[in-house]
C-alpha positions as CSV (number, residue, x, y, z in Angstrom):
1,X,71.7,-77.4,-83.0
2,X,75.5,-76.4,-84.8
3,X,75.9,-80.1,-84.9
4,X,72.5,-81.1,-86.7
5,X,73.2,-77.3,-88.7
6,X,76.2,-79.2,-89.6
7,X,75.2,-82.4,-90.9
8,X,72.4,-81.0,-92.4
9,X,74.6,-78.6,-94.7
10,X,76.8,-81.9,-95.3
11,X,74.3,-83.5,-96.5
12,X,73.3,-81.7,-99.2
13,X,76.6,-81.4,-100.4
14,X,76.8,-85.2,-100.7
15,X,73.8,-84.8,-102.2
16,X,74.8,-82.1,-104.8
17,X,78.8,-83.6,-105.2
18,X,76.6,-86.9,-106.2
19,X,74.3,-85.2,-108.9
20,X,74.7,-86.3,-112.5
21,X,74.1,-84.2,-115.3
22,X,71.7,-86.7,-117.4
23,X,72.5,-84.7,-120.6
24,X,76.1,-85.7,-120.7
25,X,77.6,-89.5,-121.1
26,X,78.1,-91.2,-118.1
27,X,80.4,-93.7,-117.2
28,X,78.1,-96.7,-114.6
29,X,80.2,-99.1,-112.7
30,X,78.2,-101.5,-110.6
31,X,78.3,-102.3,-107.2
32,X,79.7,-105.4,-106.2
33,X,77.0,-107.3,-104.8
34,X,74.7,-106.5,-107.7
35,X,73.4,-109.6,-109.1
36,X,71.6,-110.1,-112.3
37,X,72.3,-109.1,-116.2
38,X,73.9,-106.3,-115.1
39,X,76.6,-107.7,-112.6
40,X,80.2,-107.0,-111.8
41,X,79.6,-104.3,-115.5
42,X,80.7,-101.2,-116.8
43,X,78.5,-99.1,-118.9
44,X,78.8,-96.6,-120.9
45,X,75.7,-94.4,-121.1
46,X,74.9,-92.0,-123.7
47,X,71.9,-89.3,-124.2
48,X,70.4,-90.1,-127.6
49,X,66.6,-88.0,-129.0
50,X,65.6,-88.1,-125.6
51,X,66.4,-91.2,-124.5
52,X,69.7,-93.0,-123.4
53,X,71.5,-95.9,-124.9
54,X,74.3,-98.5,-122.9
55,X,77.1,-100.0,-124.2
56,X,78.5,-103.0,-121.8
57,X,82.4,-101.8,-121.9
58,X,83.9,-105.2,-120.2
59,X,82.2,-108.1,-121.3
60,X,84.6,-109.7,-124.0
61,X,83.5,-112.9,-125.4
62,X,85.8,-115.7,-126.4
63,X,84.2,-115.3,-129.8
64,X,85.9,-113.7,-132.9
65,X,84.3,-111.9,-135.8
66,X,84.8,-115.1,-137.9
67,X,83.3,-117.3,-136.0
68,X,80.0,-115.5,-136.6
69,X,80.5,-114.3,-139.8
70,X,82.4,-117.5,-141.2
71,X,81.1,-116.6,-144.6
72,X,83.3,-113.2,-144.8
73,X,87.1,-112.7,-145.6
74,X,87.4,-109.5,-143.6
75,X,86.2,-111.0,-140.7
76,X,88.9,-113.4,-139.9
77,X,91.3,-110.9,-140.2
78,X,90.4,-109.0,-136.9
79,X,91.8,-110.2,-134.0
80,X,89.7,-108.6,-131.1
81,X,86.8,-110.3,-129.6
82,X,83.5,-109.5,-129.8
83,X,81.3,-107.9,-127.2
84,X,78.5,-108.6,-125.1
85,X,76.2,-105.8,-124.7
86,X,73.1,-106.8,-123.1
87,X,70.7,-107.7,-122.0
88,X,69.3,-105.3,-124.8
89,X,68.7,-106.0,-128.6
90,X,71.1,-108.7,-127.9
91,X,71.8,-110.0,-131.2
92,X,72.7,-106.3,-132.8
93,X,76.4,-105.9,-133.7
94,X,76.9,-102.7,-133.3
95,X,80.5,-101.1,-134.2
96,X,82.0,-98.0,-132.3
97,X,84.7,-96.2,-133.7
98,X,86.6,-93.6,-132.2
99,X,85.9,-91.3,-135.7
100,X,83.0,-90.2,-137.3
101,X,82.2,-93.7,-139.9
102,X,79.6,-91.8,-142.1
103,X,76.0,-91.9,-141.7
104,X,73.8,-93.4,-140.7
105,X,76.0,-93.1,-137.0
106,X,75.5,-91.0,-134.3
107,X,77.7,-89.4,-132.1
108,X,78.1,-90.5,-128.4
109,X,80.8,-87.6,-127.6
110,X,84.3,-87.0,-128.7
111,X,84.7,-88.8,-131.6
112,X,83.9,-92.0,-130.3
113,X,80.7,-92.6,-132.8
114,X,78.5,-95.7,-132.7
115,X,76.7,-97.7,-136.1
116,X,74.9,-100.6,-136.3
117,X,74.7,-100.2,-140.2
118,X,75.0,-103.3,-142.2
119,X,77.3,-101.1,-145.0
120,X,78.7,-99.3,-142.8
121,X,79.9,-102.4,-140.4
122,X,81.1,-104.2,-142.7
123,X,83.3,-101.4,-144.3
124,X,84.8,-101.2,-140.6
125,X,85.6,-105.0,-140.6
126,X,87.7,-104.0,-144.1
C-alpha cells in the first residue's frame, strides 16, 4: 500500500512539474525521433491575442537578403542568413528584433519584438 501511494505521489509530482503555463512564451525542442516538417527544430511559441504564434529558431538557410531582394541596396549589407520559419506562412518575412521597432509590431517577451509590416522590416534592414 505504501509503495502504491508513493508511486502515485511521484506521478502527480512529475505531472505538475511538467505542466506549462500557456500564457507565457515556451521553447519547444523536437524529440530526436520526430519526423516531418518540425524534425530537428527548436520553436519559440508565444501567446498572441488568444492564439499562439511560433518561430523556428534553428533553420538558417544559405540564402542572404541580397539574393531575395537584389534591387534593394540595403539588403546587400546584411551578412546574416535568412531563417526558414515555416511550414506555416513560409512566404512571409518577419523581423524578430531586440527592441520595439514601432507599430505595428508585437512584443514576444521582454524586449523582443516581431513585425511583418513591410515598411518597418525595410527600416530594420536599412
